[in-house]
Legacy VTK file of the C-alpha trace (Angstrom):
# vtk DataFile Version 3.0
C-alpha trace
ASCII
DATASET POLYDATA
POINTS 75 float
-7.241 15.390 -11.682
-4.513 13.635 -13.626
-3.632 10.075 -12.776
-0.061 9.418 -11.699
1.378 6.019 -12.579
2.319 3.741 -9.705
5.964 3.718 -10.787
6.066 7.516 -10.638
4.476 7.534 -7.186
7.094 5.052 -5.958
9.858 7.224 -7.387
8.410 10.374 -5.787
8.098 8.598 -2.426
11.656 7.263 -2.586
12.971 10.714 -3.497
11.071 12.277 -0.595
8.993 14.446 -2.929
5.775 13.047 -1.433
4.886 11.423 1.864
3.198 8.093 2.504
-0.236 9.683 2.804
0.012 11.377 -0.582
1.400 8.146 -2.059
-1.625 6.156 -0.898
-4.205 8.830 -1.683
-2.928 9.237 -5.257
-2.809 5.491 -5.843
-5.427 2.925 -6.681
-5.890 1.894 -3.031
-7.069 5.259 -1.683
-10.585 4.055 -0.824
-9.268 0.824 0.711
-6.948 2.908 2.865
-9.764 5.196 4.016
-11.900 2.143 4.826
-8.933 0.635 6.700
-8.537 3.862 8.720
-12.215 3.807 9.673
-12.127 0.144 10.665
-8.988 0.668 12.765
-10.199 3.865 14.422
-7.400 6.015 13.053
-7.186 9.139 10.958
-5.421 9.398 7.606
-1.834 10.520 8.228
1.666 9.832 6.995
2.212 7.423 9.897
-0.982 5.441 9.396
-0.416 5.396 5.628
3.094 4.016 6.130
1.732 1.322 8.456
-1.055 0.508 5.976
1.502 0.107 3.168
3.654 -2.188 5.304
0.670 -4.328 6.277
-0.662 -4.648 2.741
2.809 -5.613 1.472
3.106 -8.286 4.168
-0.383 -9.596 3.330
0.497 -9.722 -0.378
3.717 -11.644 0.320
1.871 -14.122 2.528
-0.790 -14.675 -0.148
1.952 -15.272 -2.724
3.618 -17.854 -0.478
0.298 -19.666 -0.016
-0.318 -19.619 -3.774
3.195 -20.926 -4.448
2.729 -23.771 -1.969
-0.633 -24.738 -3.474
0.912 -24.990 -6.925
4.006 -26.850 -5.784
6.320 -23.918 -6.422
7.768 -23.918 -2.915
11.234 -25.439 -2.892
LINES 1 76
75 0 1 2 3 4 5 6 7 8 9 10 11 12 13 14 15 16 17 18 19 20 21 22 23 24 25 26 27 28 29 30 31 32 33 34 35 36 37 38 39 40 41 42 43 44 45 46 47 48 49 50 51 52 53 54 55 56 57 58 59 60 61 62 63 64 65 66 67 68 69 70 71 72 73 74
């Protein structure tokens, strides 16, 4: 199986060439997503993959804000 770069996956998703499930499963977070599905009692699907992406983006933004505040970068 060939590895698709993240930037290409984003482009494919934005163009509608792939769905959220394929985006996650072809990315580096596939196992995390499957673990997340198990822990949340849901099956892998486009809807759950979209929700997973949204949640992980929110978590990443929150972590960045905390890091910025700790280093005095918050204005």
